[in-house]
N, C-alpha and C positions, 0 to 999 in steps of 0.2 A: 929247469927242464920240463917239469910238470906244467908250468905255465904256458910254455911254447906248444906243448902237445894239446892242451885244452884249447888254446887259440886256434890251432890248426883244425881241430875237430869242429869247432863252432863255425869256422869259415867253410869247411866242407859241407856242413849241414845247411848253411844259408845258401850256398851255390846250388845244392840239390833242390831246395824249395823254390828258388827263382827259376830254375830250369823247368820244374814240373808245373808251376803256376805263375806265369809272367804277369798276370793281372794284379798280383799282390804288390808289385813294385809301385803302384799308384796309391797305396794306402796313405791317408793323410798323416802329416808329420805330428799332429797333436795326439794321435792314438798312443797310449803308453806302450813302451817296448817291453817285450818279454824279458824276464830276468836273465842276465848273462852268467851270473855266478852259479848256475846249476852244476852239480857235482860232476866232475870230469871222470872218465872211465878209470883213471888211475887212483882216485881218492876213495879210500874205503868208506862204506856207508856208516860203519859203526864209529868213526872218528870225524865228525863234522867240525869240531872245534880245535883241531891240531894247529892249523895255519890260518888264523883269522885275518892276517894281513893280506895273504894271497887271494882270499875270496873277495876282498874289496877292490883289488886292483883291476880286475876286468871291467868294472863300471867306469873307471877313469880312462882306460885305454882307447875306447872308441872316439873320444874327443880329439885325439891326435890324428885320426884318420877319418874325417867326416865323409869322404867320398864313398866308402864301402860299407861301413858298419851300420849307420842309422837306417839305411834302406833294407838291410837284410834281417835284422833282429825283430822288428815288429811283425814279421810274417807268420809267427806261430799261432797266436790266439786272436788278434784283432779281426780275423776273417769272419768271426761269428757276430761280433758286436755291431758292425755297420748294418748287417741284415736285420737285426732285431729292432734297433731304434726307429728306423723309418716306418716300420710296420706298426709300431705302437702309437706314434704321434698322430697319424691321420684319425685313428679311432678316438683319441682324446679331443682333438679339435672339432670333430663332428658332433660330439655330445652337446656342447652349448647351443649349436645351431638348432638341433632337434628340440631342446627344451624351450628355446625362444619361439620356435614355430608353434609348439604346443601352447605356450602362454598367449600368443596372438590369437590362436584359435579359441582359447578360453574367453578372452576379452571380447572378441567379436560376437555380437548378438544379432543373429539373423532375424529380420522382421517377419512376423506371421500375420497375414492379412486375410480376412475372410468376410463374407456377407451372410446375413441371416437366411437369405435365399438367393439363388442364382437365376431364377426364372420368376418373373412377376408380371402381373397384368397392369395395364395403364391405370393409374389412380391408386395403385397399391403402395405399401410402405415397406422400406428395406432399412436394415440396420447394418452399418459397416463397423467392423471391429478390428483393431490392430494392436499388436504387442511388439515393441521394439526397444531399442537402446534408449534409456532414460536421458542420456546426454543430449538427445535431439531436442528436448524441451517441448516441442509441439509438433503436430502433424497437420499437413494441409491436404484435406480431402477435396477432390475435384472430379467433375464429370459434366458431360453435356446435359445431364438430366437435372442438375441442381446448381451448377456453377462451382463456386469455391467456398470452403468452410475451414476455418482455423480452429483447432481443438488442442488444448493443453494435455500433455501426457501426465497421468497420475502414477505415482510410484507404487509398484506391486512387489518390490523386493528384488534382490540379486541384480541390481542395476537395470532392471527392466521397467518400462512404462507402458501404460495402456490407455487407449482412447476409443470412444465409441461415438457414432454419429448416425442419427436416424433421419431419413429423408423420404419425401413422398414423390413417387413417380407421377409426373403430370398426366392428367386424364387424357390429354390430347397427344401424348407421346406416340410416335410412330413405332410400329413393330420393328425389332432389330436387336442387335447386340451393342451394348454401350460399355465403354471402359470406365471403371471406377478406380481412381488413382489415390494412393496414400503416399505423400512425399515427406520423408524424414531427412531430407538433405543428404549429407554424406553417409548417413546410416542406413540408407536403402530407399528405394522408390518402387514398392510393389504395385502391381496392377491386377485387378480382378474384372472379369467379364460378367455383365448382367444382361440377361436376355429379357426383353420386353415383348410380350405377346399381345396381340389384339384380341379383345374379348369377342365372343360370338355376338351376333346382332341381337340375339334375344336376351343377352345378359346385361342388365343395366349396371352402371358404376357411378360412384359418388366420391368426390375428392374435395380437399380443402387446401388452401395455400399454406396453412400451418396447422399442426395438430397439437401444439402447445401454446396456449393463449394466456394473456393477462387481462384483468378487468380494464375496459375502455379500449381494447385493441380491436381493430377492424380486420376481418378475414374474408376471403373470397371462397364461395361455395360453388362447385362445378358438378352438375348432374348430367350424365349422358345415358341415353336409352333408346329404345325403339321409337322411330319417328311416328309410327302409327298410333302411339299413345297420345299424340297431340300436345298433352300437357303433363306436368309433373308437380307433385305436392311434396315440398321439403319441410320436414318438421323436426323439432329437437326438444330436449328437456330444458334447454336454456333459452332458445330463440323462439320468436313467434313463427307460426306456420306461414309458409310462403307458397303461393300458387304461381306457376310460370309456364309460358308457352314454349314448346321445343322449337329450336331453330335448326333447319336442315344443314347437316355438315357432311353429307354424302354417305354412301354405303348403307343407306337405310337408317342412319342414326340421326338423333336430334339432341341438341344441347340447350341447357338452361344454366346461366351463370348470374350470380348476384352477390352483393357484399352485405355483410351484417356485422354489427358491433357488439362486442361482449359487454353486458351490463356492468357498470362500475361497482355494483354491490354483489356481483357474482361471487359465490363462495368457491374456494379451491376444491377440486375434485374432477372426476371423470364423467363426461356427459355423452349421451348417444345422439346420433343424427341419422335421419332416414330420408330416402327419396322414393316415393311411390309413383310408378308408371302404370297405374290401373292394372289391367290383366296381363301387362307385359313384364311384371315383376317389380321387385323392390331391391334397392341398394341400401346397405347400412354401414355405419362406421361409428367410431368414437373419437373424442378429442379430450384434451386435458386442460383445465384452467388452474393456473398457479397464482399464488398471492402476488399482489402488486408490490413493487419496490417502494419502501417507505423512505421519503426524502429525510435526510438528517438536517434539522434546522441549524442555521449558522448563528452562533451567539455573537453578540456585540457588546463592547465595553468601552466607555469613554469617561474621562476625568477632566473636570474643570475646577480651577481655583479662583476664589473671589475674596478679596482682591488678590491679584497675582504679584503686586509690588508692595512690600511691607518693610517695616523697620524691625530690628531685633526686639523680641518680646511681644510683638503684635500678634493678634489672632487673625485667622482667616478661615474660610469655609471651603471644603472640598465637596463638589457635587458629582455624583456618580449616576450615569445613565447606562442601562443595559438593554439588550434585546434578546428575546427567546431564552430568558432566564426565569426559573421558577420563583414565585414570591417567597421571601424568606431566605433566599440564598445568601450566605455570608460573603462579604467582600472585605479583603484585608488591605488596609492602607498603610504604607510605610512612609513616615515623614523623613525630612532630611537628617534628623538626629538618629535614625534607625529604629525609632519606636513604632510598634505595630498597633493599629486600631482596627477593630472588627465592627462592621456595620452591616445590617441586613436590608436588602432591597424590599420595597413595599410592593403592593399589587400592581403598580405601574412599572416596576423594574427600576425604580429610582431610590436614591438615598442621599442624605447630606450629613456631613460630620464636621464639627468645629475643631480646628487644630490651632496650635500656637507655636510661634518661633521662640526658642529659648533666648533669654537675655544674654547678651554677649556674643551672639552669633555674628560672625564676620560678614561684611557685605559681600555679595556675590550671587551667583545663580545656583539654585539647588533643585533637586528632583524629588517629586512626590509620586509614588507609584501605587496603583490599585490593581489587585489581582483576584481572579476567581479561583475556586477550588480546582478547576480543570487546568490551571496554570496560565490561562489567558490573562494578559495584563495590558495596562495602558498607563502612561506617565504624563505628568504636566510639570512645567517649570515654575518655580517660585523664586522671585528676585528679592533679595534683601539689600536695602540701600542705607546709607549713613543718615541722610536727612529725610525729612518727610517729603515724599513726592507730592505733586499737585493732587489735591484732594480728589479721591475717586469715590464713586457711589455705585452700588449695585443692589437691586431689589430681587430677592429670591422668595418664591412661594413654595412652601414645603407641606404637602405635595402640591404640584401645580395642576393636577387633575383630580377632581373629587366628584362624588355623587351628591345630588341634592339632599340636604340634611347632614352633610359631612362637615368636617372641620379642617382648617389649614392654618399655617403660621406664616406670617409675612416677616421676613428677615431683612434687615437693612445692614449692609456691610460697607464700611467706609475705610479709607486710608488715614482718617483722623485718629491719632493715637496719643494717649497720655492726657487727654482732656475730655470733659463731658460736652456732648453736643446734642442737638435735637434735629429730628427729621420729621417730615409730614408725609403721611400715607393718605392718598385720596382713592376712595373706592369707586366703582363704576357709576354710582349715582351722584358723585361729586362731593360726598361727605368726607371731611378731613379728620384724621386721627394723628395725634402727636406720639412720636416714639422717641424714647430717650436713648441716645447713643453713649454707651459707657466708655471708660478709658481704654477698653480693648478694641474700640472702633466698631462694635457690633451692637445692634438693638433688634428687638423682635416684638411682634404683637400677634395674638391669636384671634382668628376670625371663625365665625360659624356661618355656614350657608343654609338659609331657610329651606325647608323641604319643598316649598312651593316655587323655588327658583327654577326657571325654565332652563332646559339644556342649551348650551351655547358657549361662546367665548367672551370672557370679561377681562378688561384691562385694569390694572392697578398702577398707581404712579407714586413714586417716592421723591421728595424734594428736600435738599439741604438748605441751611440758612444762607449759604453762599450762592444759591441758585442752581447748583448741580441737580440734575434729575435723572431718573431711570424708570423704565417701564417693565412690567412683568405680566404675563398672560395666565389667566386661570380658566381652565376648561371644566365646565359643569356638565355632567351626564345625568340622564333621568334616573331616578331612584328605582332600584329593582332588588329582588330578593334572590340570592344565589344560594346553592347548597353549602358552599364552603365559606361564605362571607356574611357578616351581619349587615344591617342597613348602613352602618357607618364603616367605610373601608379603612383598612389599616393605613397609617401614615399620619403625620402631624405630631405636634409636641405633646398633645394630650394622651395619645395612645402609645407613644414610644416608637411607632413604626417609622422606619427610616432614620432612627437615631442610633448612635453607637451604643454597644453593650457596656454595662458597668456605669461608673460614675462619670458621665459626660454630659451633664445638663447645661443649661444656659447660664448658670452661676451669676446672678445679679442682673439678668436681663429682665426688663419690665414686660409683663404679659398682660394684655387686656382681655376683656370678655365681650366686646361690642359685636353687634350684629351688622351684617351688610345692610345698609339703609336702602329702602326702596323695594326690597325683595325682588319678585319676578318682574316688576315693572320698571326696574332701574334702567337708566340710560347707559349705553355702552360706549366705552372709549374705543371706537373702531380704528382709530389711527392716532398717531402722535400729532400733537398740535404743531403748527408751523413755527411758532415762536420758540419751541423747545427742541427743535430738530437740530 
C-alpha cells in the first residue's frame, strides 16, 4: 500500500514539473536521473532501515514502463548542470590559443633599422645599422646610391643578429630623397629614407670611391668646388700632391677627378686627404688603410721509389720532394711492413732514405706512404716479384742542387740483387769513377764541388756492365753567405742532411773522395747522346 502511494506521489510530482517547464522534456538521456527512492510521506524519518527491500524496488519499476518514467525523473537536478558545463569549456579552450599567440609574439623579432644620419650632403659618408632575427643569416643592403651589399649578421644574443654597412654618397649625387633598403627575407624588409642635399656653391667637397683601402689598391678621388678657383690642389699624408684643372659641371661648379694607387708598403692606419680651392675654401676627409691579405702558401709533397720493382729482401730508395716546406721539417715514411722511418728535408726541400723489403715478402704490389706533420701525404707503389726483373738502373744525386764548394753523393740503384756488380759514373768533364754495387743492389760515391765551379747545370752518367745507362742533373749555384746557413749547405752523406734519423747509414757502400775533374772549365753533358737514348 505504501509502495503504491509513493509511486502515485512521484507521478504527480513529475506531471507538475512537466507542466511547469516543458523544455526539460528534451534533457539528454545520458544525464543521471534523480534518485527515486526518496522517502515517501508515509515513511518516518527516524526509521530509514525498516524496509530495505521496498526502497530498492522503485529503481527497478521504471524499466517496465519506459514510456513515462525515464523522461520525468531526470527533471529535478539536471537543469543546472547543462548550463554550467558549456560556460566552462569555452574559457578552457581559449587559454591555449592565447598562450600560443603570446609565444608567437615572443619568437617574432621585429627588425630595427636606422642610419647614422638621415640628411647628408653629396660626398658624405653614412652608416646603416640593422638588428633583426639571427635566423636570417645575412642582410642585403641596397640603394640607388651604392648598389647592393651583402653583410653577414653577427650574433648579439637572444636570437638577434646585427649588421652595419658604411657607404659614401657619390659627390655627383643629385639632391633628393633616396631609399636605403635592408632585406632580411622572410624576417623583414625595412626601408629608411636618406635625404641628399646639394652643397652651396661656395662649399667645396671631396670624395673617394672607397674609404677603406689595402696596399696596392687603386682609388678614385673626386673634388668639386667653385669653378672660379680654376684649379684644385689635392694632398694627402700618403699620396703625392696632385694639381688639377677644374672642369665645368654647371651651376658654377667645377670638378677634378683622378686615380691614385696606395703604396704597397703603406702601413695600416688612418690618413688625411685635402682639396684646396685657393680662396674658395678647402675640403677635407680621412680614409683608412688596412693590412693586405697574406696568401697562404700551398705545400707540396711527392714520393718516388727507385727501383720500383724488386725481389724480397732487396733494398730500394725513397726520394721525397716538397714545396713551401721549411728546411728540417720531418717527413714520416711508412713501408709495406708498417715500419716508420723519419727523415728531414734539406734546404732544397728534398730527402732520400734507403729502405729494404723483408725476406720472405710475398710477390705483389705494396704501398709506401710519406706524410708531413700537417697530415698531407703522398704514396708510391712498390712491386715485389718472384724472379729478378730485367736489370734496372737509376742514378740519384743527393742533393741534386748545391752551392759551389759543397758536397753531394751519387747513388747508383739497380735491380741486380744477391751478387756484386760494378757501375761507372762519368762526371761532366768525362772522367770516369767506378762504383761497387753491393748485394743489396745499391752503390754510392761522394763528390766535392770546387768553390771555383761556375753556376749552372751539370750532367752525370751511370753505366752498368750490361750497357744500361742513366743520367742525373746537378745544379750548382754561386756560393753566398746567408745568416742561417754556412758556406756548405745541409745535405749529402757527409753532413747527414737528407738522411734518416738513427742508424740508417749506407752499411757497406763504398764512398770515394774524388773531386770533379776539370773544375769550372769542365765540359757539360747538355744532352744525352744519341747512342744511349
